[in-house]
PQR file with spaces between the fields and no chain letter, atoms N, CA, C, O and H, PARSE charges and radii, in Angstrom:
ATOM       1  N    UNK     1       0.964   -1.105   -0.033 -0.4000 1.5000
ATOM       2  CA   UNK     1       0.088    0.300    0.016 -0.0000 2.0000
ATOM       3  C    UNK     1       0.827    1.229    0.313  0.5500 1.7000
ATOM       4  O    UNK     1       1.587    1.502    1.243 -0.5500 1.4000
ATOM       5  N    UNK     2       0.331    1.913   -1.082 -0.4000 1.5000
ATOM       6  CA   UNK     2       1.292    3.471   -0.962 -0.0000 2.0000
ATOM       7  C    UNK     2       0.466    4.409    0.466  0.5500 1.7000
ATOM       8  O    UNK     2      -0.509    4.085    1.144 -0.5500 1.4000
ATOM       9  H    UNK     2      -0.286    1.692   -1.837  0.4000 1.0000
ATOM      10  N    UNK     3       1.071    5.264    0.505 -0.4000 1.5000
ATOM      11  CA   UNK     3       1.428    6.783    1.618 -0.0000 2.0000
ATOM      12  C    UNK     3       1.479    7.542    0.981  0.5500 1.7000
ATOM      13  O    UNK     3       1.893    7.044   -0.065 -0.5500 1.4000
ATOM      14  H    UNK     3       1.863    5.527   -0.045  0.4000 1.0000
ATOM      15  N    UNK     4       1.316    8.639    0.831 -0.4000 1.5000
ATOM      16  CA   UNK     4       1.724    9.811    1.396 -0.0000 2.0000
ATOM      17  C    UNK     4       1.842   10.580    2.560  0.5500 1.7000
ATOM      18  O    UNK     4       0.985   11.204    3.186 -0.5500 1.4000
ATOM      19  H    UNK     4       0.979    9.044    1.681  0.4000 1.0000
ATOM      20  N    UNK     5       3.333   10.400    2.795 -0.4000 1.5000
ATOM      21  CA   UNK     5       3.930   11.039    4.200 -0.0000 2.0000
ATOM      22  C    UNK     5       4.812   12.692    3.668  0.5500 1.7000
ATOM      23  O    UNK     5       5.667   12.921    2.812 -0.5500 1.4000
ATOM      24  H    UNK     5       4.029    9.893    2.287  0.4000 1.0000
ATOM      25  N    UNK     6       4.035   13.630    4.729 -0.4000 1.5000
ATOM      26  CA   UNK     6       4.797   14.884    5.125 -0.0000 2.0000
ATOM      27  C    UNK     6       6.285   14.346    5.231  0.5500 1.7000
ATOM      28  O    UNK     6       6.548   13.272    5.772 -0.5500 1.4000
ATOM      29  H    UNK     6       3.341   13.444    5.424  0.4000 1.0000
ATOM      30  N    UNK     7       7.488   15.405    4.521 -0.4000 1.5000
ATOM      31  CA   UNK     7       8.915   15.248    4.802 -0.0000 2.0000
ATOM      32  C    UNK     7       9.217   17.201    4.822  0.5500 1.7000
ATOM      33  O    UNK     7       9.535   17.918    3.873 -0.5500 1.4000
ATOM      34  H    UNK     7       7.275   16.277    4.081  0.4000 1.0000
ATOM      35  N    UNK     8       9.057   17.441    5.732 -0.4000 1.5000
ATOM      36  CA   UNK     8      10.546   18.527    6.334 -0.0000 2.0000
ATOM      37  C    UNK     8      11.665   17.880    6.102  0.5500 1.7000
ATOM      38  O    UNK     8      12.222   16.906    6.608 -0.5500 1.4000
ATOM      39  H    UNK     8       8.799   16.858    6.503  0.4000 1.0000
ATOM      40  N    UNK     9      12.125   19.378    4.322 -0.4000 1.5000
ATOM      41  CA   UNK     9      13.726   18.604    4.282 -0.0000 2.0000
ATOM      42  C    UNK     9      15.262   20.508    4.297  0.5500 1.7000
ATOM      43  O    UNK     9      15.521   21.241    3.343 -0.5500 1.4000
ATOM      44  H    UNK     9      11.673   20.169    3.911  0.4000 1.0000
ATOM      45  N    UNK    10      15.651   20.559    5.301 -0.4000 1.5000
ATOM      46  CA   UNK    10      15.515   21.693    5.953 -0.0000 2.0000
ATOM      47  C    UNK    10      17.886   22.153    5.905  0.5500 1.7000
ATOM      48  O    UNK    10      18.824   21.744    6.589 -0.5500 1.4000
ATOM      49  H    UNK    10      15.440   19.964    6.077  0.4000 1.0000
ATOM      50  N    UNK    11      17.774   23.144    4.701 -0.4000 1.5000
ATOM      51  CA   UNK    11      19.274   22.477    4.904 -0.0000 2.0000
ATOM      52  C    UNK    11      20.020   23.590    5.605  0.5500 1.7000
ATOM      53  O    UNK    11      19.602   24.736    5.775 -0.5500 1.4000
ATOM      54  H    UNK    11      17.012   23.476    4.145  0.4000 1.0000
ATOM      55  N    UNK    12      21.740   22.853    6.173 -0.4000 1.5000
ATOM      56  CA   UNK    12      22.465   23.836    6.850 -0.0000 2.0000
ATOM      57  C    UNK    12      23.182   23.853    6.798  0.5500 1.7000
ATOM      58  O    UNK    12      23.204   23.661    5.583 -0.5500 1.4000
ATOM      59  H    UNK    12      22.079   21.923    6.035  0.4000 1.0000
ATOM      60  N    UNK    13      24.746   23.972    7.196 -0.4000 1.5000
ATOM      61  CA   UNK    13      26.157   24.021    7.230 -0.0000 2.0000
ATOM      62  C    UNK    13      26.903   23.169    6.989  0.5500 1.7000
ATOM      63  O    UNK    13      27.997   23.274    6.436 -0.5500 1.4000
ATOM      64  H    UNK    13      24.728   24.128    8.184  0.4000 1.0000
ATOM      65  N    UNK    14      25.956   21.461    7.703 -0.4000 1.5000
ATOM      66  CA   UNK    14      26.843   20.842    7.966 -0.0000 2.0000
ATOM      67  C    UNK    14      26.002   19.895    6.503  0.5500 1.7000
ATOM      68  O    UNK    14      26.620   18.900    6.125 -0.5500 1.4000
ATOM      69  H    UNK    14      25.067   21.376    8.152  0.4000 1.0000
ATOM      70  N    UNK    15      24.639   20.236    5.744 -0.4000 1.5000
ATOM      71  CA   UNK    15      24.400   19.673    5.277 -0.0000 2.0000
ATOM      72  C    UNK    15      22.378   20.068    4.443  0.5500 1.7000
ATOM      73  O    UNK    15      21.792   21.025    3.938 -0.5500 1.4000
ATOM      74  H    UNK    15      24.136   21.045    6.050  0.4000 1.0000
ATOM      75  N    UNK    16      22.080   18.622    4.789 -0.4000 1.5000
ATOM      76  CA   UNK    16      20.558   18.830    4.779 -0.0000 2.0000
ATOM      77  C    UNK    16      19.928   17.129    5.898  0.5500 1.7000
ATOM      78  O    UNK    16      20.334   15.978    6.064 -0.5500 1.4000
ATOM      79  H    UNK    16      22.557   17.844    5.200  0.4000 1.0000
ATOM      80  N    UNK    17      18.924   17.872    6.317 -0.4000 1.5000
ATOM      81  CA   UNK    17      18.277   17.586    7.576 -0.0000 2.0000
ATOM      82  C    UNK    17      16.995   17.352    7.406  0.5500 1.7000
ATOM      83  O    UNK    17      16.266   18.322    7.198 -0.5500 1.4000
ATOM      84  H    UNK    17      18.594   18.806    6.183  0.4000 1.0000
ATOM      85  N    UNK    18      16.299   15.715    7.466 -0.4000 1.5000
ATOM      86  CA   UNK    18      15.252   15.510    7.593 -0.0000 2.0000
ATOM      87  C    UNK    18      14.814   14.852    8.031  0.5500 1.7000
ATOM      88  O    UNK    18      15.423   13.971    8.638 -0.5500 1.4000
ATOM      89  H    UNK    18      16.891   14.926    7.635  0.4000 1.0000
ATOM      90  N    UNK    19      13.159   14.932    7.949 -0.4000 1.5000
ATOM      91  CA   UNK    19      12.591   14.416    9.586 -0.0000 2.0000
ATOM      92  C    UNK    19      10.366   15.290    8.933  0.5500 1.7000
ATOM      93  O    UNK    19       9.813   16.225    8.353 -0.5500 1.4000
ATOM      94  H    UNK    19      12.664   15.648    7.456  0.4000 1.0000
ATOM      95  N    UNK    20       9.996   13.353   10.037 -0.4000 1.5000
ATOM      96  CA   UNK    20       8.572   13.210    8.649 -0.0000 2.0000
ATOM      97  C    UNK    20       7.450   14.267   10.159  0.5500 1.7000
ATOM      98  O    UNK    20       8.201   14.462   11.115 -0.5500 1.4000
ATOM      99  H    UNK    20      10.445   12.595   10.509  0.4000 1.0000
ATOM     100  N    UNK    21       6.769   14.544   10.281 -0.4000 1.5000
ATOM     101  CA   UNK    21       5.933   15.760   11.916 -0.0000 2.0000
ATOM     102  C    UNK    21       4.666   13.863   11.493  0.5500 1.7000
ATOM     103  O    UNK    21       4.084   13.356   12.452 -0.5500 1.4000
ATOM     104  H    UNK    21       6.160   14.386    9.504  0.4000 1.0000
ATOM     105  N    UNK    22       4.606   13.585   10.878 -0.4000 1.5000
ATOM     106  CA   UNK    22       3.882   12.221   10.750 -0.0000 2.0000
ATOM     107  C    UNK    22       3.896   11.510   11.033  0.5500 1.7000
ATOM     108  O    UNK    22       2.900   10.798   11.169 -0.5500 1.4000
ATOM     109  H    UNK    22       5.079   13.997   10.100  0.4000 1.0000
ATOM     110  N    UNK    23       5.326   11.135   11.389 -0.4000 1.5000
ATOM     111  CA   UNK    23       5.773    9.740   12.347 -0.0000 2.0000
ATOM     112  C    UNK    23       7.212   10.438   13.570  0.5500 1.7000
ATOM     113  O    UNK    23       8.342   10.844   13.301 -0.5500 1.4000
ATOM     114  H    UNK    23       6.134   11.713   11.279  0.4000 1.0000
ATOM     115  N    UNK    24       6.703   10.348   14.494 -0.4000 1.5000
ATOM     116  CA   UNK    24       7.669   10.794   15.631 -0.0000 2.0000
ATOM     117  C    UNK    24       8.513   10.634   15.879  0.5500 1.7000
ATOM     118  O    UNK    24       8.551    9.642   16.606 -0.5500 1.4000
ATOM     119  H    UNK    24       5.784   10.019   14.712  0.4000 1.0000
ATOM     120  N    UNK    25       9.738   11.194   15.663 -0.4000 1.5000
ATOM     121  CA   UNK    25      11.803   10.639   15.688 -0.0000 2.0000
ATOM     122  C    UNK    25      11.809    9.351   14.457  0.5500 1.7000
ATOM     123  O    UNK    25      12.159    8.203   14.186 -0.5500 1.4000
ATOM     124  H    UNK    25       9.707   12.000   15.072  0.4000 1.0000
ATOM     125  N    UNK    26      11.275   10.301   14.099 -0.4000 1.5000
ATOM     126  CA   UNK    26      11.749    9.534   11.898 -0.0000 2.0000
ATOM     127  C    UNK    26      12.777   10.708   11.480  0.5500 1.7000
ATOM     128  O    UNK    26      12.319   11.806   11.163 -0.5500 1.4000
ATOM     129  H    UNK    26      10.990   11.234   14.319  0.4000 1.0000
ATOM     130  N    UNK    27      14.132   10.479   11.481 -0.4000 1.5000
ATOM     131  CA   UNK    27      14.382   11.875   10.718 -0.0000 2.0000
ATOM     132  C    UNK    27      15.727   11.190   10.575  0.5500 1.7000
ATOM     133  O    UNK    27      15.786   10.013   10.930 -0.5500 1.4000
ATOM     134  H    UNK    27      14.505    9.587   11.738  0.4000 1.0000
ATOM     135  N    UNK    28      16.704   11.721   10.148 -0.4000 1.5000
ATOM     136  CA   UNK    28      17.701   11.516    9.395 -0.0000 2.0000
ATOM     137  C    UNK    28      18.508   12.986    8.070  0.5500 1.7000
ATOM     138  O    UNK    28      17.821   13.915    7.646 -0.5500 1.4000
ATOM     139  H    UNK    28      16.656   12.677    9.860  0.4000 1.0000
ATOM     140  N    UNK    29      19.840   12.800    7.741 -0.4000 1.5000
ATOM     141  CA   UNK    29      20.002   13.663    6.713 -0.0000 2.0000
ATOM     142  C    UNK    29      20.978   13.166    6.072  0.5500 1.7000
ATOM     143  O    UNK    29      20.915   11.937    6.044 -0.5500 1.4000
ATOM     144  H    UNK    29      20.398   12.045    8.086  0.4000 1.0000
ATOM     145  N    UNK    30      22.046   13.692    5.429 -0.4000 1.5000
ATOM     146  CA   UNK    30      22.451   13.197    3.707 -0.0000 2.0000
ATOM     147  C    UNK    30      23.369   14.963    4.132  0.5500 1.7000
ATOM     148  O    UNK    30      23.362   15.845    4.991 -0.5500 1.4000
ATOM     149  H    UNK    30      22.097   14.690    5.451  0.4000 1.0000
ATOM     150  N    UNK    31      23.863   14.692    3.185 -0.4000 1.5000
ATOM     151  CA   UNK    31      25.555   15.506    2.184 -0.0000 2.0000
ATOM     152  C    UNK    31      24.452   16.599    1.214  0.5500 1.7000
ATOM     153  O    UNK    31      23.923   17.667    1.523 -0.5500 1.4000
ATOM     154  H    UNK    31      23.869   13.976    2.487  0.4000 1.0000
ATOM     155  N    UNK    32      24.412   15.923    0.162 -0.4000 1.5000
ATOM     156  CA   UNK    32      22.709   16.376   -0.666 -0.0000 2.0000
ATOM     157  C    UNK    32      22.353   16.408   -0.847  0.5500 1.7000
ATOM     158  O    UNK    32      22.486   15.516   -1.685 -0.5500 1.4000
ATOM     159  H    UNK    32      24.842   15.056   -0.089  0.4000 1.0000
ATOM     160  N    UNK    33      20.474   17.192   -1.169 -0.4000 1.5000
ATOM     161  CA   UNK    33      19.779   16.947   -1.585 -0.0000 2.0000
ATOM     162  C    UNK    33      18.904   15.255   -1.916  0.5500 1.7000
ATOM     163  O    UNK    33      17.825   14.922   -1.426 -0.5500 1.4000
ATOM     164  H    UNK    33      20.366   17.917   -0.489  0.4000 1.0000
ATOM     165  N    UNK    34      19.785   14.402   -2.892 -0.4000 1.5000
ATOM     166  CA   UNK    34      19.445   13.300   -3.127 -0.0000 2.0000
ATOM     167  C    UNK    34      20.034   12.494   -2.638  0.5500 1.7000
ATOM     168  O    UNK    34      19.969   11.529   -3.401 -0.5500 1.4000
ATOM     169  H    UNK    34      20.662   14.673   -3.290  0.4000 1.0000
ATOM     170  N    UNK    35      20.816   12.160   -1.495 -0.4000 1.5000
ATOM     171  CA   UNK    35      21.184   11.751   -0.184 -0.0000 2.0000
ATOM     172  C    UNK    35      20.077   12.014    0.311  0.5500 1.7000
ATOM     173  O    UNK    35      19.125   11.356   -0.110 -0.5500 1.4000
ATOM     174  H    UNK    35      20.870   12.943   -0.876  0.4000 1.0000
ATOM     175  N    UNK    36      19.861   12.921    1.228 -0.4000 1.5000
ATOM     176  CA   UNK    36      18.652   13.102    2.237 -0.0000 2.0000
ATOM     177  C    UNK    36      17.590   12.549    1.547  0.5500 1.7000
ATOM     178  O    UNK    36      17.011   11.803    2.337 -0.5500 1.4000
ATOM     179  H    UNK    36      20.634   13.456    1.570  0.4000 1.0000
ATOM     180  N    UNK    37      17.065   12.539    0.513 -0.4000 1.5000
ATOM     181  CA   UNK    37      15.781   11.864    0.047 -0.0000 2.0000
ATOM     182  C    UNK    37      15.999   10.357   -0.080  0.5500 1.7000
ATOM     183  O    UNK    37      15.219    9.407   -0.012 -0.5500 1.4000
ATOM     184  H    UNK    37      17.535   13.144   -0.129  0.4000 1.0000
ATOM     185  N    UNK    38      17.766   10.479   -0.357 -0.4000 1.5000
ATOM     186  CA   UNK    38      16.974    8.199   -0.328 -0.0000 2.0000
ATOM     187  C    UNK    38      16.785    7.942    1.263  0.5500 1.7000
ATOM     188  O    UNK    38      15.823    7.352    1.757 -0.5500 1.4000
ATOM     189  H    UNK    38      18.400   11.250   -0.412  0.4000 1.0000
ATOM     190  N    UNK    39      17.844    8.475    1.947 -0.4000 1.5000
ATOM     191  CA   UNK    39      18.311    8.369    3.314 -0.0000 2.0000
ATOM     192  C    UNK    39      17.240    8.636    3.985  0.5500 1.7000
ATOM     193  O    UNK    39      17.201    8.208    5.138 -0.5500 1.4000
ATOM     194  H    UNK    39      18.625    8.953    1.545  0.4000 1.0000
ATOM     195  N    UNK    40      16.326    9.245    3.576 -0.4000 1.5000
ATOM     196  CA   UNK    40      14.795    8.995    4.076 -0.0000 2.0000
ATOM     197  C    UNK    40      13.925    8.431    4.013  0.5500 1.7000
ATOM     198  O    UNK    40      13.432    8.302    5.134 -0.5500 1.4000
ATOM     199  H    UNK    40      16.357    9.593    2.639  0.4000 1.0000
ATOM     200  N    UNK    41      13.415    7.993    3.318 -0.4000 1.5000
ATOM     201  CA   UNK    41      12.949    7.077    2.149 -0.0000 2.0000
ATOM     202  C    UNK    41      12.909    5.437    3.159  0.5500 1.7000
ATOM     203  O    UNK    41      12.002    4.734    3.603 -0.5500 1.4000
ATOM     204  H    UNK    41      13.815    8.098    2.407  0.4000 1.0000
ATOM     205  N    UNK    42      14.015    5.395    3.171 -0.4000 1.5000
ATOM     206  CA   UNK    42      14.884    4.678    3.523 -0.0000 2.0000
ATOM     207  C    UNK    42      14.061    4.331    5.710  0.5500 1.7000
ATOM     208  O    UNK    42      13.279    3.450    6.069 -0.5500 1.4000
ATOM     209  H    UNK    42      14.752    5.966    2.809  0.4000 1.0000
ATOM     210  N    UNK    43      14.669    5.361    6.501 -0.4000 1.5000
ATOM     211  CA   UNK    43      14.106    5.874    7.896 -0.0000 2.0000
ATOM     212  C    UNK    43      12.294    5.336    7.733  0.5500 1.7000
ATOM     213  O    UNK    43      11.636    4.372    8.126 -0.5500 1.4000
ATOM     214  H    UNK    43      15.304    6.077    6.210  0.4000 1.0000
ATOM     215  N    UNK    44      12.063    6.406    7.044 -0.4000 1.5000
ATOM     216  CA   UNK    44      10.271    6.756    6.776 -0.0000 2.0000
ATOM     217  C    UNK    44      10.115    4.320    6.518  0.5500 1.7000
ATOM     218  O    UNK    44       9.843    3.696    7.544 -0.5500 1.4000
ATOM     219  H    UNK    44      12.598    7.189    6.725  0.4000 1.0000
ATOM     220  N    UNK    45      10.277    3.697    5.496 -0.4000 1.5000
ATOM     221  CA   UNK    45      10.783    2.422    5.591 -0.0000 2.0000
ATOM     222  C    UNK    45      10.519    1.054    6.318  0.5500 1.7000
ATOM     223  O    UNK    45       9.766    0.108    6.088 -0.5500 1.4000
ATOM     224  H    UNK    45      10.497    4.203    4.662  0.4000 1.0000
ATOM     225  N    UNK    46      11.855    1.463    7.717 -0.4000 1.5000
ATOM     226  CA   UNK    46      12.325    1.004    8.443 -0.0000 2.0000
ATOM     227  C    UNK    46      11.071    1.142    9.434  0.5500 1.7000
ATOM     228  O    UNK    46      11.050    0.363   10.387 -0.5500 1.4000
ATOM     229  H    UNK    46      12.466    2.231    7.904  0.4000 1.0000
ATOM     230  N    UNK    47      10.033    2.054    9.296 -0.4000 1.5000
ATOM     231  CA   UNK    47       9.864    3.019   10.770 -0.0000 2.0000
ATOM     232  C    UNK    47       7.881    2.666    9.979  0.5500 1.7000
ATOM     233  O    UNK    47       6.849    2.979   10.573 -0.5500 1.4000
ATOM     234  H    UNK    47      10.050    2.687    8.522  0.4000 1.0000
ATOM     235  N    UNK    48       7.943    2.023    8.681 -0.4000 1.5000
ATOM     236  CA   UNK    48       6.749    1.549    9.135 -0.0000 2.0000
ATOM     237  C    UNK    48       6.167   -0.045    9.229  0.5500 1.7000
ATOM     238  O    UNK    48       5.149   -0.688    9.489 -0.5500 1.4000
ATOM     239  H    UNK    48       8.781    1.769    8.199  0.4000 1.0000
ATOM     240  N    UNK    49       7.682   -0.204    8.793 -0.4000 1.5000
ATOM     241  CA   UNK    49       8.021   -1.875    8.818 -0.0000 2.0000
ATOM     242  C    UNK    49       7.977   -2.061    9.874  0.5500 1.7000
ATOM     243  O    UNK    49       8.180   -3.261   10.058 -0.5500 1.4000
ATOM     244  H    UNK    49       8.509    0.318    8.583  0.4000 1.0000
ATOM     245  N    UNK    50       7.753   -1.342   11.135 -0.4000 1.5000
ATOM     246  CA   UNK    50       7.719   -1.818   12.768 -0.0000 2.0000
ATOM     247  C    UNK    50       6.925   -1.387   13.006  0.5500 1.7000
ATOM     248  O    UNK    50       7.217   -0.460   13.760 -0.5500 1.4000
ATOM     249  H    UNK    50       7.588   -0.367   10.985  0.4000 1.0000
ATOM     250  N    UNK    51       4.813   -1.495   12.665 -0.4000 1.5000
ATOM     251  CA   UNK    51       4.653   -0.732   12.825 -0.0000 2.0000
ATOM     252  C    UNK    51       3.227   -1.928   12.654  0.5500 1.7000
ATOM     253  O    UNK    51       3.405   -3.069   12.229 -0.5500 1.4000
ATOM     254  H    UNK    51       4.576   -2.249   12.052  0.4000 1.0000
ATOM     255  N    UNK    52       2.166   -1.515   12.977 -0.4000 1.5000
ATOM     256  CA   UNK    52       1.472   -2.746   12.538 -0.0000 2.0000
ATOM     257  C    UNK    52      -0.123   -1.581   11.573  0.5500 1.7000
ATOM     258  O    UNK    52      -0.458   -0.404   11.701 -0.5500 1.4000
ATOM     259  H    UNK    52       2.020   -0.587   13.322  0.4000 1.0000
ATOM     260  N    UNK    53      -0.748   -2.923   10.556 -0.4000 1.5000
ATOM     261  CA   UNK    53      -2.045   -2.659    9.681 -0.0000 2.0000
ATOM     262  C    UNK    53      -2.362   -0.818   10.394  0.5500 1.7000
ATOM     263  O    UNK    53      -1.906    0.205    9.882 -0.5500 1.4000
ATOM     264  H    UNK    53      -0.476   -3.880   10.452  0.4000 1.0000
ATOM     265  N    UNK    54      -3.116   -0.872   11.473 -0.4000 1.5000
ATOM     266  CA   UNK    54      -3.879   -0.080   12.487 -0.0000 2.0000
ATOM     267  C    UNK    54      -3.390    1.054   12.858  0.5500 1.7000
ATOM     268  O    UNK    54      -4.002    2.065   13.199 -0.5500 1.4000
ATOM     269  H    UNK    54      -3.486   -1.703   11.889  0.4000 1.0000
ATOM     270  N    UNK    55      -1.308    0.716   12.724 -0.4000 1.5000
ATOM     271  CA   UNK    55      -1.209    1.618   13.445 -0.0000 2.0000
ATOM     272  C    UNK    55      -0.875    2.723   11.827  0.5500 1.7000
ATOM     273  O    UNK    55      -0.833    3.913   11.514 -0.5500 1.4000
ATOM     274  H    UNK    55      -0.811   -0.106   12.447  0.4000 1.0000
ATOM     275  N    UNK    56      -0.788    2.035   11.510 -0.4000 1.5000
ATOM     276  CA   UNK    56       0.143    2.593   10.318 -0.0000 2.0000
ATOM     277  C    UNK    56      -1.379    3.610    9.694  0.5500 1.7000
ATOM     278  O    UNK    56      -1.143    4.720    9.216 -0.5500 1.4000
ATOM     279  H    UNK    56      -0.822    1.069   11.764  0.4000 1.0000
ATOM     280  N    UNK    57      -2.866    3.101    9.765 -0.4000 1.5000
ATOM     281  CA   UNK    57      -3.783    3.844    9.273 -0.0000 2.0000
ATOM     282  C    UNK    57      -4.332    5.051   10.634  0.5500 1.7000
ATOM     283  O    UNK    57      -5.441    5.584   10.650 -0.5500 1.4000
ATOM     284  H    UNK    57      -3.058    2.200   10.153  0.4000 1.0000
ATOM     285  N    UNK    58      -3.188    5.274   11.727 -0.4000 1.5000
ATOM     286  CA   UNK    58      -4.301    5.787   12.591 -0.0000 2.0000
ATOM     287  C    UNK    58      -2.774    6.995   12.535  0.5500 1.7000
ATOM     288  O    UNK    58      -2.994    8.201   12.651 -0.5500 1.4000
ATOM     289  H    UNK    58      -2.286    4.841   11.713  0.4000 1.0000
ATOM     290  N    UNK    59      -1.304    6.471   12.349 -0.4000 1.5000
ATOM     291  CA   UNK    59      -0.586    7.714   12.238 -0.0000 2.0000
ATOM     292  C    UNK    59      -0.121    8.464   10.753  0.5500 1.7000
ATOM     293  O    UNK    59       0.630    9.358   10.364 -0.5500 1.4000
ATOM     294  H    UNK    59      -1.125    5.491   12.255  0.4000 1.0000
ATOM     295  N    UNK    60      -1.232    7.327   10.131 -0.4000 1.5000
ATOM     296  CA   UNK    60      -0.900    8.285    8.247 -0.0000 2.0000
ATOM     297  C    UNK    60      -1.997    9.186    8.311  0.5500 1.7000
ATOM     298  O    UNK    60      -1.846   10.276    7.758 -0.5500 1.4000
ATOM     299  H    UNK    60      -1.841    6.601   10.447  0.4000 1.0000
ATOM     300  N    UNK    61      -3.824    8.764    9.278 -0.4000 1.5000
ATOM     301  CA   UNK    61      -4.537    8.885    8.602 -0.0000 2.0000
ATOM     302  C    UNK    61      -4.813   11.421    8.868  0.5500 1.7000
ATOM     303  O    UNK    61      -5.804   12.100    8.600 -0.5500 1.4000
ATOM     304  H    UNK    61      -3.947    7.879    9.727  0.4000 1.0000
ATOM     305  N    UNK    62      -3.453   11.861    9.434 -0.4000 1.5000
ATOM     306  CA   UNK    62      -3.731   12.521    9.884 -0.0000 2.0000
ATOM     307  C    UNK    62      -3.379   13.453    8.267  0.5500 1.7000
ATOM     308  O    UNK    62      -2.791   13.015    7.279 -0.5500 1.4000
ATOM     309  H    UNK    62      -2.648   11.309    9.651  0.4000 1.0000
ATOM     310  N    UNK    63      -4.000   14.877    8.484 -0.4000 1.5000
ATOM     311  CA   UNK    63      -3.130   15.360    6.858 -0.0000 2.0000
ATOM     312  C    UNK    63      -3.238   16.909    7.443  0.5500 1.7000
ATOM     313  O    UNK    63      -4.129   17.544    8.008 -0.5500 1.4000
ATOM     314  H    UNK    63      -4.478   15.233    9.288  0.4000 1.0000
ATOM     315  N    UNK    64      -1.781   17.218    6.991 -0.4000 1.5000
ATOM     316  CA   UNK    64      -0.805   18.669    7.280 -0.0000 2.0000
ATOM     317  C    UNK    64       0.141   18.698    6.608  0.5500 1.7000
ATOM     318  O    UNK    64       1.085   17.940    6.385 -0.5500 1.4000
ATOM     319  H    UNK    64      -1.057   16.703    6.532  0.4000 1.0000
ATOM     320  N    UNK    65      -0.366   20.221    6.096 -0.4000 1.5000
ATOM     321  CA   UNK    65      -0.663   20.888    5.438 -0.0000 2.0000
ATOM     322  C    UNK    65       0.597   22.099    6.093  0.5500 1.7000
ATOM     323  O    UNK    65       0.699   22.634    7.196 -0.5500 1.4000
ATOM     324  H    UNK    65      -1.133   20.837    6.278  0.4000 1.0000
ATOM     325  N    UNK    66       1.359   22.185    4.937 -0.4000 1.5000
ATOM     326  CA   UNK    66       2.882   23.627    4.833 -0.0000 2.0000
ATOM     327  C    UNK    66       2.185   24.056    3.969  0.5500 1.7000
ATOM     328  O    UNK    66       1.414   23.502    3.184 -0.5500 1.4000
ATOM     329  H    UNK    66       1.276   21.750    4.040  0.4000 1.0000
ATOM     330  N    UNK    67       2.628   25.642    4.211 -0.4000 1.5000
ATOM     331  CA   UNK    67       2.457   27.090    3.511 -0.0000 2.0000
ATOM     332  C    UNK    67       4.075   27.374    3.366  0.5500 1.7000
ATOM     333  O    UNK    67       4.931   26.839    4.071 -0.5500 1.4000
ATOM     334  H    UNK    67       3.253   26.091    4.848  0.4000 1.0000
ATOM     335  N    UNK    68       4.263   28.092    2.570 -0.4000 1.5000
ATOM     336  CA   UNK    68       5.093   29.680    2.405 -0.0000 2.0000
ATOM     337  C    UNK    68       4.251   30.549    2.392  0.5500 1.7000
ATOM     338  O    UNK    68       3.429   30.936    1.561 -0.5500 1.4000
ATOM     339  H    UNK    68       3.568   28.527    1.997  0.4000 1.0000
ATOM     340  N    UNK    69       4.756   31.068    4.238 -0.4000 1.5000
ATOM     341  CA   UNK    69       4.359   33.006    4.448 -0.0000 2.0000
ATOM     342  C    UNK    69       5.132   34.123    4.416  0.5500 1.7000
ATOM     343  O    UNK    69       5.967   34.426    5.268 -0.5500 1.4000
ATOM     344  H    UNK    69       5.425   30.754    4.913  0.4000 1.0000
ATOM     345  N    UNK    70       4.939   34.553    3.726 -0.4000 1.5000
ATOM     346  CA   UNK    70       5.418   36.208    3.912 -0.0000 2.0000
ATOM     347  C    UNK    70       5.733   37.324    4.701  0.5500 1.7000
ATOM     348  O    UNK    70       5.185   38.358    4.321 -0.5500 1.4000
ATOM     349  H    UNK    70       4.261   34.306    3.033  0.4000 1.0000
ATOM     350  N    UNK    71       6.342   37.405    5.535 -0.4000 1.5000
ATOM     351  CA   UNK    71       5.797   37.843    7.141 -0.0000 2.0000
ATOM     352  C    UNK    71       6.929   39.430    7.070  0.5500 1.7000
ATOM     353  O    UNK    71       7.682   39.289    6.106 -0.5500 1.4000
ATOM     354  H    UNK    71       6.787   36.565    5.844  0.4000 1.0000
ATOM     355  N    UNK    72       7.119   40.383    7.584 -0.4000 1.5000
ATOM     356  CA   UNK    72       7.273   41.862    7.815 -0.0000 2.0000
ATOM     357  C    UNK    72       8.297   41.613    9.056  0.5500 1.7000
ATOM     358  O    UNK    72       8.099   40.869   10.017 -0.5500 1.4000
ATOM     359  H    UNK    72       6.508   40.497    8.367  0.4000 1.0000
ATOM     360  N    UNK    73       8.991   42.102    8.899 -0.4000 1.5000
ATOM     361  CA   UNK    73      10.716   42.068   10.016 -0.0000 2.0000
ATOM     362  C    UNK    73      11.195   42.650   10.297  0.5500 1.7000
ATOM     363  O    UNK    73      12.351   42.842    9.922 -0.5500 1.4000
ATOM     364  H    UNK    73       9.152   42.706    8.118  0.4000 1.0000
ATOM     365  N    UNK    74      10.082   43.830   11.843 -0.4000 1.5000
ATOM     366  CA   UNK    74      11.509   45.160   11.903 -0.0000 2.0000
ATOM     367  C    UNK    74      10.054   45.776   12.082  0.5500 1.7000
ATOM     368  O    UNK    74       9.912   46.989   12.240 -0.5500 1.4000
ATOM     369  H    UNK    74       9.142   43.674   12.148  0.4000 1.0000
């Protein structure tokens, strides 16, 4: 079964950091954007493999919306 899972990727001085708000504690890092994408897919698969179907349905039934807002500072 396929699920859509929200992933947040942040760039910092050491590369990239990714986490899944849907899956508490599911996170990884990588030197490049491509590497962090591969790593987070692997982390998600490992995380989901440890869960029952009922747990997956409960965790992945949330709808998380992301949006970029422009704000004035100062």
